[in-house]
C-alpha positions in Angstrom: -148.9 173.8 28.2 -145.5 172.9 29.5 -145.4 175.9 31.7 -148.8 175.1 33.3 -147.8 171.5 33.8 -144.6 172.6 35.5 -146.5 175.1 37.7 -148.9 172.3 38.8 -146.0 170.0 39.7 -144.3 172.8 41.7 -147.6 173.6 43.6 -148.1 169.9 44.4 -144.5 169.6 45.7 -144.8 172.6 47.9 -148.2 171.6 49.3 -147.2 167.9 49.9 -145.6 168.5 53.4 -148.9 170.0 54.6 -150.5 166.6 54.2 -147.7 164.5 55.6 -147.4 163.3 59.1 -145.5 165.8 61.3 -142.0 164.8 62.1 -141.1 163.5 65.6 -140.3 166.2 68.2 -136.7 165.7 69.2 -135.4 167.2 72.5 -132.0 167.5 74.1 -131.3 164.8 76.7 -128.4 164.7 79.1 -127.0 161.3 80.2 -126.8 161.5 84.0 -125.7 158.0 85.0 -124.7 154.7 83.4 -124.9 151.4 85.4 -124.4 147.8 84.2 -127.7 146.0 84.1 -128.0 143.0 86.4 -129.8 140.3 84.4 -132.0 137.7 86.3 -130.2 134.7 84.8 -126.6 133.5 85.3 -123.9 135.7 83.8 -122.0 134.2 81.0 -119.1 135.7 79.1 -120.9 135.4 75.7 -123.8 137.6 76.9 -124.2 141.0 75.2 -123.7 143.7 77.8 -126.6 145.9 78.7 -126.8 149.0 80.8 -129.3 151.1 82.7 -128.9 154.6 81.6 -130.5 157.6 83.3 -131.3 160.5 81.0 -132.9 163.8 81.8 -135.3 165.2 79.2 -137.3 168.4 79.8 -137.6 168.1 83.6 -138.1 164.3 83.6 -135.6 161.6 84.4 -135.9 158.3 82.5 -134.1 155.1 83.1 -133.7 153.1 79.9 -132.3 149.7 79.1 -129.5 150.0 76.5 -128.0 146.9 74.9 -124.5 147.3 73.5 -124.9 145.3 70.3 -121.6 146.6 68.8 -119.6 145.5 71.9 -117.7 148.8 72.1 -118.5 149.5 75.8 -118.1 153.2 75.2 -121.4 153.9 76.8 -119.7 153.4 80.2 -118.1 156.8 79.7 -121.1 158.7 78.3 -122.2 160.4 81.5 -122.5 164.1 80.9 -123.0 163.7 77.1 -126.0 165.4 75.5 -128.0 163.9 72.5 -131.2 164.5 70.7 -134.0 162.1 71.6 -137.7 161.6 70.9 -139.6 160.4 73.9 -142.4 157.9 73.1 -144.9 156.2 75.3 -142.7 153.2 76.3 -139.5 153.9 74.3 -136.9 156.6 73.7 -135.8 157.0 70.1 -132.3 158.4 69.2 -129.9 158.3 66.3 -126.6 156.5 66.7 -123.3 157.8 65.5 -124.0 156.4 62.0 -127.4 158.2 61.9 -129.5 155.1 62.3 -132.6 155.3 64.5 -132.4 153.2 67.6 -135.0 152.5 70.3 -134.4 151.8 73.9 -137.2 150.7 76.3 -138.1 153.0 79.2 -137.8 151.1 82.6 -138.9 154.0 84.9 -139.6 157.7 84.8 -139.9 160.3 87.4 -139.7 164.1 87.7 -136.1 165.3 87.7 -134.8 166.7 90.9 -133.0 170.0 90.6 -130.4 171.3 93.1 -131.1 174.9 94.0 -128.1 177.2 94.2 -127.5 179.1 97.5 -127.9 182.9 97.3 
């Protein structure tokens, strides 16, 4: 009896992922450019800095609006860095250095331009 109960629990545990929602597809993104975001209102020193970040993901360039909530300003030096992202309809999802999921809104997107090498 105990063996059959254990067997049923193992079968259910193995079959459970087949019924779950598939995990998000993460892709490698490269940060191409970081620019300070010019807000429409007046600039005050207490305002949290935000940046327009251009990232390239699978042949598409996205410009996202990143708000530096921690106030570290390290994003200014992130050009060239690669990270894993999940591209949604209006947002890009990534994990910060602490492993927390963060979303940034997509401002614009366009096909990425590639520079061909001379032969």
